[in-house]
N, CA, C and O atoms as CSV, one atom per row, in Angstrom:
chain,resi,resn,atom,element,x,y,z
A,1,MET,N,N,0.843,-1.163,0.000
A,1,MET,CA,C,0.000,0.000,0.000
A,1,MET,C,C,0.893,1.232,0.000
A,1,MET,O,O,1.863,1.306,0.755
A,2,GLU,N,N,0.574,2.164,-0.820
A,2,GLU,CA,C,1.371,3.372,-0.936
A,2,GLU,C,C,1.033,4.336,0.205
A,2,GLU,O,O,-0.093,4.336,0.704
A,3,PRO,N,N,2.007,5.156,0.619
A,3,PRO,CA,C,1.725,6.097,1.699
A,3,PRO,C,C,0.675,7.134,1.308
A,3,PRO,O,O,-0.077,7.614,2.155
A,4,HIS,N,N,0.628,7.471,0.038
A,4,HIS,CA,C,-0.375,8.436,-0.409
A,4,HIS,C,C,-1.452,7.677,-1.168
A,4,HIS,O,O,-1.281,7.299,-2.327
A,5,SER,N,N,-2.565,7.466,-0.477
A,5,SER,CA,C,-3.655,6.758,-1.142
A,5,SER,C,C,-4.465,7.752,-1.972
A,5,SER,O,O,-4.214,8.957,-1.976
A,6,GLU,N,N,-5.422,7.204,-2.654
A,6,GLU,CA,C,-6.226,8.042,-3.530
A,6,GLU,C,C,-7.057,9.040,-2.721
A,6,GLU,O,O,-7.257,10.173,-3.158
A,7,SER,N,N,-7.549,8.623,-1.529
A,7,SER,CA,C,-8.354,9.537,-0.709
A,7,SER,C,C,-7.484,10.668,-0.151
A,7,SER,O,O,-7.944,11.804,-0.030
A,8,ALA,N,N,-6.227,10.359,0.190
A,8,ALA,CA,C,-5.325,11.399,0.679
A,8,ALA,C,C,-5.037,12.407,-0.420
A,8,ALA,O,O,-4.931,13.605,-0.155
A,9,GLN,N,N,-4.910,11.926,-1.659
A,9,GLN,CA,C,-4.659,12.836,-2.764
A,9,GLN,C,C,-5.873,13.726,-3.009
A,9,GLN,O,O,-5.733,14.896,-3.366
A,10,GLN,N,N,-7.059,13.167,-2.815
A,10,GLN,CA,C,-8.267,13.965,-3.020
A,10,GLN,C,C,-8.376,15.048,-1.949
A,10,GLN,O,O,-8.796,16.170,-2.228
A,11,GLU,N,N,-7.994,14.698,-0.724
A,11,GLU,CA,C,-8.045,15.688,0.351
A,11,GLU,C,C,-7.057,16.809,0.089
A,11,GLU,O,O,-7.375,17.982,0.285
A,12,SER,N,N,-5.878,16.457,-0.347
A,12,SER,CA,C,-4.882,17.501,-0.585
A,12,SER,C,C,-5.275,18.380,-1.767
A,12,SER,O,O,-4.880,19.544,-1.831
A,13,THR,N,N,-6.029,17.849,-2.676
A,13,THR,CA,C,-6.438,18.667,-3.807
A,13,THR,C,C,-7.604,19.579,-3.439
A,13,THR,O,O,-7.916,20.503,-4.190
A,14,SER,N,N,-8.258,19.339,-2.293
A,14,SER,CA,C,-9.363,20.213,-1.906
A,14,SER,C,C,-8.844,21.571,-1.426
A,14,SER,O,O,-9.584,22.556,-1.430
A,15,TYR,N,N,-7.570,21.624,-1.011
A,15,TYR,CA,C,-6.969,22.896,-0.626
A,15,TYR,C,C,-6.332,23.516,-1.856
A,15,TYR,O,O,-5.719,22.821,-2.667
A,16,ARG,N,N,-6.476,24.802,-1.989
A,16,ARG,CA,C,-5.903,25.469,-3.152
A,16,ARG,C,C,-4.497,25.979,-2.877
A,16,ARG,O,O,-3.711,26.196,-3.800
A,17,SER,N,N,-4.179,26.172,-1.565
A,17,SER,CA,C,-2.851,26.682,-1.213
A,17,SER,C,C,-1.828,25.566,-1.280
A,17,SER,O,O,-2.174,24.394,-1.138
A,18,PRO,N,N,-0.569,25.924,-1.494
A,18,PRO,CA,C,0.475,24.902,-1.509
A,18,PRO,C,C,0.640,24.297,-0.105
A,18,PRO,O,O,0.340,24.938,0.902
A,19,LEU,N,N,1.115,23.068,-0.067
A,19,LEU,CA,C,1.246,22.363,1.206
A,19,LEU,C,C,2.161,23.101,2.176
A,19,LEU,O,O,1.878,23.112,3.375
A,20,ARG,N,N,3.221,23.704,1.720
A,20,ARG,CA,C,4.144,24.394,2.616
A,20,ARG,C,C,3.435,25.533,3.344
A,20,ARG,O,O,3.732,25.796,4.509
A,21,VAL,N,N,2.509,26.208,2.681
A,21,VAL,CA,C,1.760,27.296,3.301
A,21,VAL,C,C,0.753,26.723,4.293
A,21,VAL,O,O,0.571,27.244,5.393
A,22,LEU,N,N,0.102,25.632,3.873
A,22,LEU,CA,C,-0.867,24.993,4.763
A,22,LEU,C,C,-0.198,24.474,6.028
A,22,LEU,O,O,-0.734,24.627,7.126
A,23,VAL,N,N,0.972,23.860,5.878
A,23,VAL,CA,C,1.676,23.312,7.032
A,23,VAL,C,C,1.996,24.433,8.012
A,23,VAL,O,O,1.786,24.287,9.217
A,24,ARG,N,N,2.499,25.538,7.505
A,24,ARG,CA,C,2.823,26.666,8.394
A,24,ARG,C,C,1.569,27.202,9.068
A,24,ARG,O,O,1.607,27.544,10.249
A,25,ALA,N,N,0.473,27.282,8.350
A,25,ALA,CA,C,-0.777,27.794,8.938
A,25,ALA,C,C,-1.292,26.836,10.015
A,25,ALA,O,O,-1.738,27.268,11.078
A,26,PHE,N,N,-1.226,25.534,9.730
A,26,PHE,CA,C,-1.700,24.557,10.715
A,26,PHE,C,C,-0.799,24.537,11.951
A,26,PHE,O,O,-1.285,24.425,13.076
A,27,GLU,N,N,0.518,24.647,11.738
A,27,GLU,CA,C,1.444,24.689,12.879
A,27,GLU,C,C,1.190,25.929,13.735
A,27,GLU,O,O,1.193,25.859,14.964
A,28,LYS,N,N,0.972,27.049,13.078
A,28,LYS,CA,C,0.702,28.284,13.808
A,28,LYS,C,C,-0.595,28.152,14.608
A,28,LYS,O,O,-0.664,28.555,15.769
A,29,SER,N,N,-1.601,27.592,13.983
A,29,SER,CA,C,-2.877,27.387,14.664
A,29,SER,C,C,-2.700,26.466,15.870
A,29,SER,O,O,-3.226,26.737,16.950
A,30,ARG,N,N,-1.960,25.385,15.679
A,30,ARG,CA,C,-1.706,24.447,16.769
A,30,ARG,C,C,-0.936,25.119,17.901
A,30,ARG,O,O,-1.270,24.943,19.072
A,31,ASP,N,N,0.093,25.889,17.551
A,31,ASP,CA,C,0.901,26.557,18.567
A,31,ASP,C,C,0.075,27.570,19.361
A,31,ASP,O,O,0.210,27.677,20.580
A,32,LEU,N,N,-0.781,28.313,18.653
A,32,LEU,CA,C,-1.644,29.269,19.352
A,32,LEU,C,C,-2.613,28.547,20.285
A,32,LEU,O,O,-2.855,28.991,21.407
A,33,TRP,N,N,-3.160,27.438,19.813
A,33,TRP,CA,C,-4.087,26.672,20.643
A,33,TRP,C,C,-3.365,26.132,21.873
A,33,TRP,O,O,-3.900,26.188,22.981
A,34,LYS,N,N,-2.160,25.612,21.687
A,34,LYS,CA,C,-1.394,25.075,22.819
A,34,LYS,C,C,-1.061,26.176,23.821
A,34,LYS,O,O,-1.155,25.964,25.030
A,35,ALA,N,N,-0.674,27.344,23.329
A,35,ALA,CA,C,-0.350,28.462,24.227
A,35,ALA,C,C,-1.588,28.880,25.022
A,35,ALA,O,O,-1.510,29.134,26.224
A,36,LYS,N,N,-2.711,28.946,24.345
A,36,LYS,CA,C,-3.958,29.301,25.022
A,36,LYS,C,C,-4.299,28.260,26.080
A,36,LYS,O,O,-4.697,28.607,27.191
A,37,TYR,N,N,-4.146,27.004,25.740
A,37,TYR,CA,C,-4.447,25.916,26.667
A,37,TYR,C,C,-3.517,25.967,27.875
A,37,TYR,O,O,-3.956,25.744,29.004
A,38,GLN,N,N,-2.227,26.259,27.645
A,38,GLN,CA,C,-1.278,26.335,28.761
A,38,GLN,C,C,-1.613,27.484,29.700
A,38,GLN,O,O,-1.501,27.344,30.918
A,39,VAL,N,N,-2.023,28.614,29.146
A,39,VAL,CA,C,-2.428,29.741,29.992
A,39,VAL,C,C,-3.644,29.354,30.825
A,39,VAL,O,O,-3.712,29.663,32.014
A,40,LEU,N,N,-4.594,28.684,30.203
A,40,LEU,CA,C,-5.781,28.251,30.944
A,40,LEU,C,C,-5.419,27.250,32.033
A,40,LEU,O,O,-5.967,27.305,33.134
A,41,GLN,N,N,-4.507,26.346,31.736
A,41,GLN,CA,C,-4.086,25.374,32.744
A,41,GLN,C,C,-3.395,26.073,33.914
A,41,GLN,O,O,-3.593,25.689,35.067
A,42,GLN,N,N,-2.594,27.085,33.632
A,42,GLN,CA,C,-1.945,27.844,34.702
A,42,GLN,C,C,-2.975,28.564,35.565
A,42,GLN,O,O,-2.846,28.606,36.788
A,43,ARG,N,N,-3.990,29.127,34.930
A,43,ARG,CA,C,-5.055,29.802,35.683
A,43,ARG,C,C,-5.811,28.814,36.548
A,43,ARG,O,O,-6.122,29.109,37.702
A,44,VAL,N,N,-6.111,27.637,35.998
A,44,VAL,CA,C,-6.816,26.609,36.763
A,44,VAL,C,C,-5.987,26.211,37.981
A,44,VAL,O,O,-6.515,26.082,39.086
A,45,LYS,N,N,-4.693,26.018,37.771
A,45,LYS,CA,C,-3.810,25.643,38.878
A,45,LYS,C,C,-3.772,26.745,39.929
A,45,LYS,O,O,-3.813,26.464,41.127
A,46,ALA,N,N,-3.695,28.000,39.484
A,46,ALA,CA,C,-3.672,29.123,40.428
A,46,ALA,C,C,-4.985,29.196,41.208
A,46,ALA,O,O,-4.974,29.450,42.413
A,47,PHE,N,N,-6.110,28.977,40.535
A,47,PHE,CA,C,-7.404,29.005,41.219
A,47,PHE,C,C,-7.503,27.870,42.235
A,47,PHE,O,O,-7.998,28.064,43.345
A,48,ARG,N,N,-7.033,26.688,41.852
A,48,ARG,CA,C,-7.068,25.555,42.788
A,48,ARG,C,C,-6.217,25.831,44.021
A,48,ARG,O,O,-6.612,25.518,45.143
A,49,THR,N,N,-5.047,26.420,43.802
A,49,THR,CA,C,-4.179,26.773,44.929
A,49,THR,C,C,-4.858,27.803,45.818
A,49,THR,O,O,-4.822,27.695,47.043
A,50,GLU,N,N,-5.473,28.798,45.202
A,50,GLU,CA,C,-6.160,29.831,45.980
A,50,GLU,C,C,-7.316,29.233,46.778
A,50,GLU,O,O,-7.512,29.579,47.943
A,51,ILE,N,N,-8.070,28.348,46.162
A,51,ILE,CA,C,-9.183,27.694,46.855
A,51,ILE,C,C,-8.668,26.895,48.038
A,51,ILE,O,O,-9.242,26.945,49.126
A,52,ARG,N,N,-7.575,26.150,47.826
A,52,ARG,CA,C,-6.993,25.364,48.911
A,52,ARG,C,C,-6.581,26.266,50.069
A,52,ARG,O,O,-6.863,25.971,51.230
A,53,ASP,N,N,-5.909,27.370,49.740
A,53,ASP,CA,C,-5.452,28.292,50.784
A,53,ASP,C,C,-6.628,28.929,51.513
A,53,ASP,O,O,-6.594,29.074,52.735
A,54,LEU,N,N,-7.668,29.311,50.775
A,54,LEU,CA,C,-8.836,29.920,51.400
A,54,LEU,C,C,-9.557,28.933,52.306
A,54,LEU,O,O,-10.041,29.309,53.374
A,55,ARG,N,N,-9.632,27.673,51.887
A,55,ARG,CA,C,-10.267,26.663,52.749
A,55,ARG,C,C,-9.482,26.472,54.040
A,55,ARG,O,O,-10.064,26.369,55.119
A,56,ARG,N,N,-8.166,26.426,53.924
A,56,ARG,CA,C,-7.344,26.282,55.128
A,56,ARG,C,C,-7.538,27.477,56.050
A,56,ARG,O,O,-7.685,27.314,57.262
A,57,SER,N,N,-7.538,28.670,55.482
A,57,SER,CA,C,-7.722,29.878,56.282
A,57,SER,C,C,-9.092,29.870,56.957
A,57,SER,O,O,-9.212,30.184,58.141
A,58,ARG,N,N,-10.114,29.514,56.201
A,58,ARG,CA,C,-11.465,29.459,56.760
A,58,ARG,C,C,-11.539,28.452,57.896
A,58,ARG,O,O,-12.161,28.719,58.924
A,59,ASP,N,N,-10.913,27.301,57.719
A,59,ASP,CA,C,-10.925,26.288,58.768
A,59,ASP,C,C,-10.205,26.776,60.022
A,59,ASP,O,O,-10.652,26.512,61.138
A,60,ARG,N,N,-9.088,27.489,59.839
A,60,ARG,CA,C,-8.372,28.041,60.998
A,60,ARG,C,C,-9.233,29.067,61.720
A,60,ARG,O,O,-9.319,29.044,62.948
A,61,TRP,N,N,-9.875,29.971,60.973
A,61,TRP,CA,C,-10.724,30.983,61.601
A,61,TRP,C,C,-11.919,30.339,62.293
A,61,TRP,O,O,-12.323,30.773,63.371
A,62,ARG,N,N,-12.479,29.311,61.679
A,62,ARG,CA,C,-13.624,28.627,62.286
A,62,ARG,C,C,-13.214,27.985,63.602
A,62,ARG,O,O,-13.932,28.088,64.596
A,63,ALA,N,N,-12.064,27.322,63.612
A,63,ALA,CA,C,-11.581,26.689,64.843
A,63,ALA,C,C,-11.322,27.747,65.918
A,63,ALA,O,O,-11.646,27.546,67.089
A,64,LYS,N,N,-10.743,28.860,65.514
A,64,LYS,CA,C,-10.474,29.938,66.473
A,64,LYS,C,C,-11.781,30.502,67.025
A,64,LYS,O,O,-11.898,30.734,68.229
A,65,ALA,N,N,-12.746,30.720,66.168
A,65,ALA,CA,C,-14.043,31.252,66.604
A,65,ALA,C,C,-14.743,30.275,67.544
A,65,ALA,O,O,-15.333,30.688,68.543
A,66,GLU,N,N,-14.683,28.992,67.233
A,66,GLU,CA,C,-15.321,27.997,68.098
A,66,GLU,C,C,-14.638,27.943,69.456
A,66,GLU,O,O,-15.306,27.807,70.481
A,67,ALA,N,N,-13.310,28.047,69.472
A,67,ALA,CA,C,-12.579,28.040,70.742
A,67,ALA,C,C,-12.943,29.271,71.573
A,67,ALA,O,O,-13.143,29.168,72.783
A,68,LEU,N,N,-13.026,30.426,70.927
A,68,LEU,CA,C,-13.389,31.644,71.638
A,68,LEU,C,C,-14.832,31.592,72.137
A,68,LEU,O,O,-15.138,32.086,73.222
A,69,GLU,N,N,-15.702,31.002,71.353
A,69,GLU,CA,C,-17.097,30.859,71.775
A,69,GLU,C,C,-17.193,29.942,73.000
A,69,GLU,O,O,-17.945,30.216,73.935
A,70,GLN,N,N,-16.434,28.870,72.981
A,70,GLN,CA,C,-16.420,27.959,74.123
A,70,GLN,C,C,-15.870,28.668,75.364
A,70,GLN,O,O,-16.409,28.511,76.460
A,71,GLU,N,N,-14.802,29.445,75.193
A,71,GLU,CA,C,-14.226,30.185,76.313
A,71,GLU,C,C,-15.228,31.210,76.849
A,71,GLU,O,O,-15.351,31.382,78.061
A,72,THR,N,N,-15.939,31.884,75.955
A,72,THR,CA,C,-16.951,32.855,76.358
A,72,THR,C,C,-18.048,32.182,77.171
A,72,THR,O,O,-18.479,32.710,78.196
A,73,ASN,N,N,-18.497,31.026,76.716
A,73,ASN,CA,C,-19.536,30.298,77.461
A,73,ASN,C,C,-19.040,29.896,78.846
A,73,ASN,O,O,-19.791,29.979,79.818
A,74,GLN,N,N,-17.800,29.467,78.948
A,74,GLN,CA,C,-17.250,29.095,80.257
A,74,GLN,C,C,-17.176,30.309,81.175
A,74,GLN,O,O,-17.520,30.219,82.354
A,75,LEU,N,N,-16.731,31.440,80.643
A,75,LEU,CA,C,-16.650,32.649,81.459
A,75,LEU,C,C,-18.026,33.128,81.901
A,75,LEU,O,O,-18.185,33.598,83.027
A,76,ARG,N,N,-19.015,33.016,81.030
A,76,ARG,CA,C,-20.393,33.392,81.410
A,76,ARG,C,C,-20.899,32.501,82.533
A,76,ARG,O,O,-21.533,32.970,83.478
A,77,THR,N,N,-20.613,31.217,82.417
A,77,THR,CA,C,-21.041,30.286,83.462
A,77,THR,C,C,-20.367,30.640,84.783
A,77,THR,O,O,-21.021,30.649,85.827
A,78,GLN,N,N,-19.084,30.928,84.751
A,78,GLN,CA,C,-18.370,31.312,85.970
A,78,GLN,C,C,-18.940,32.599,86.558
A,78,GLN,O,O,-19.094,32.717,87.774
A,79,LEU,N,N,-19.248,33.553,85.701
A,79,LEU,CA,C,-19.807,34.822,86.168
A,79,LEU,C,C,-21.166,34.609,86.817
A,79,LEU,O,O,-21.452,35.192,87.863
A,80,GLN,N,N,-22.000,33.784,86.211
A,80,GLN,CA,C,-23.315,33.507,86.778
A,80,GLN,C,C,-23.195,32.835,88.146
A,80,GLN,O,O,-23.926,33.177,89.076
A,81,LEU,N,N,-22.280,31.889,88.265
A,81,LEU,CA,C,-22.084,31.226,89.548
A,81,LEU,C,C,-21.577,32.218,90.593
A,81,LEU,O,O,-21.997,32.177,91.749
A,82,GLN,N,N,-20.692,33.090,90.192
A,82,GLN,CA,C,-20.150,34.084,91.109
A,82,GLN,C,C,-21.246,35.049,91.571
A,82,GLN,O,O,-21.306,35.407,92.748
A,83,GLN,N,N,-22.106,35.466,90.648
A,83,GLN,CA,C,-23.191,36.371,91.005
A,83,GLN,C,C,-24.193,35.689,91.928
A,83,GLN,O,O,-24.728,36.329,92.833
A,84,GLN,N,N,-24.450,34.425,91.720
A,84,GLN,CA,C,-25.381,33.692,92.573
A,84,GLN,C,C,-24.846,33.579,93.996
A,84,GLN,O,O,-25.594,33.733,94.962
A,85,THR,N,N,-23.563,33.313,94.119
A,85,THR,CA,C,-22.994,33.186,95.467
A,85,THR,C,C,-22.947,34.525,96.172
A,85,THR,O,O,-23.077,34.561,97.395
A,86,GLU,N,N,-22.769,35.622,95.466
A,86,GLU,CA,C,-22.738,36.940,96.072
A,86,GLU,C,C,-24.119,37.398,96.501
A,86,GLU,O,O,-24.239,38.114,97.495
A,87,GLN,N,N,-25.154,37.012,95.793
A,87,GLN,CA,C,-26.503,37.465,96.081
A,87,GLN,C,C,-27.180,36.642,97.176
A,87,GLN,O,O,-28.023,37.172,97.900
A,88,SER,N,N,-26.846,35.414,97.309
A,88,SER,CA,C,-27.524,34.587,98.303
A,88,SER,C,C,-26.912,34.831,99.675
A,88,SER,O,O,-25.699,34.993,99.801
A,89,PRO,N,N,-27.757,34.857,100.703
A,89,PRO,CA,C,-27.233,35.057,102.053
A,89,PRO,C,C,-26.491,33.812,102.494
A,89,PRO,O,O,-26.742,32.719,101.985
A,90,PRO,N,N,-25.587,33.973,103.430
A,90,PRO,CA,C,-24.850,32.802,103.878
A,90,PRO,C,C,-25.773,31.829,104.587
A,90,PRO,O,O,-26.729,32.222,105.256
A,91,ALA,N,N,-25.477,30.599,104.430
A,91,ALA,CA,C,-26.293,29.570,105.070
A,91,ALA,C,C,-26.067,29.620,106.576
A,91,ALA,O,O,-24.928,29.762,107.021
A,92,PRO,N,N,-27.144,29.504,107.378
A,92,PRO,CA,C,-26.964,29.534,108.835
A,92,PRO,C,C,-26.250,28.276,109.299
A,92,PRO,O,O,-26.457,27.177,108.784
A,93,SER,N,N,-25.420,28.484,110.271
A,93,SER,CA,C,-24.688,27.357,110.828
A,93,SER,C,C,-25.490,26.788,111.975
A,93,SER,O,O,-26.075,27.550,112.745
A,94,ARG,N,N,-25.536,25.527,112.112
A,94,ARG,CA,C,-26.323,24.945,113.185
A,94,ARG,C,C,-25.589,25.017,114.511
A,94,ARG,O,O,-26.205,24.805,115.555
A,95,TRP,N,N,-24.330,25.301,114.509
A,95,TRP,CA,C,-23.561,25.403,115.750
A,95,TRP,C,C,-23.674,26.784,116.382
A,95,TRP,O,O,-23.464,26.958,117.582
A,96,SER,N,N,-23.997,27.720,115.577
A,96,SER,CA,C,-24.074,29.061,116.164
A,96,SER,C,C,-25.438,29.254,116.816
A,96,SER,O,O,-26.463,28.844,116.271
A,97,GLN,N,N,-25.438,29.871,117.966
A,97,GLN,CA,C,-26.665,30.147,118.698
A,97,GLN,C,C,-26.881,31.650,118.687
A,97,GLN,O,O,-25.921,32.421,118.674
A,98,PRO,N,N,-28.090,32.049,118.692
A,98,PRO,CA,C,-28.323,33.481,118.715
A,98,PRO,C,C,-27.829,34.057,120.046
A,98,PRO,O,O,-27.996,33.470,121.114
A,99,VAL,N,N,-27.248,35.168,119.932
A,99,VAL,CA,C,-26.729,35.839,121.120
A,99,VAL,C,C,-27.814,36.764,121.649
A,99,VAL,O,O,-28.297,37.664,120.963
A,100,LEU,N,N,-28.173,36.503,122.894
A,100,LEU,CA,C,-29.190,37.341,123.509
A,100,LEU,C,C,-28.489,38.342,124.414
A,100,LEU,O,O,-27.711,37.981,125.297
A,101,THR,N,N,-28.767,39.516,124.182
A,101,THR,CA,C,-28.192,40.537,125.052
A,101,THR,C,C,-29.326,41.371,125.646
A,101,THR,O,O,-30.363,41.610,125.026
A,102,ARG,N,N,-29.080,41.779,126.832
A,102,ARG,CA,C,-30.076,42.594,127.496
A,102,ARG,C,C,-29.670,44.032,127.394
A,102,ARG,O,O,-28.534,44.419,127.668
A,103,LEU,N,N,-30.581,44.757,127.017
A,103,LEU,CA,C,-30.322,46.157,126.942
A,103,LEU,C,C,-30.826,46.819,128.218
A,103,LEU,O,O,-31.982,46.644,128.605
A,104,SER,N,N,-30.003,47.536,128.828
A,104,SER,CA,C,-30.451,48.225,130.025
A,104,SER,C,C,-31.071,49.563,129.607
A,104,SER,O,O,-30.595,50.267,128.717
A,105,SER,N,N,-32.135,49.854,130.294
A,105,SER,CA,C,-32.808,51.058,129.949
A,105,SER,C,C,-32.620,52.121,130.979
A,105,SER,O,O,-33.141,53.226,130.828
């Protein structure tokens, strides 16, 4: 079988420009497409990196906020307990007896 079959010859005859011009045009088109694709791939990689970094940052802030919220709740609980003990009168001791004093008139 010959490298140039009859169908290949028919295809080449459908172009009016010489093959050397067509080859250069196709190579240029391919090179432009590859350059465009590489730029897009770089952008995709940059976006993925940015997304990864933003997720990590968000997770760190979320953990920090949750820790601070937990600390705030603990401090509120401590404050409430402290206020309750300050407001309630001391419990009477069963060992203490009322002191009766006589007032002289």
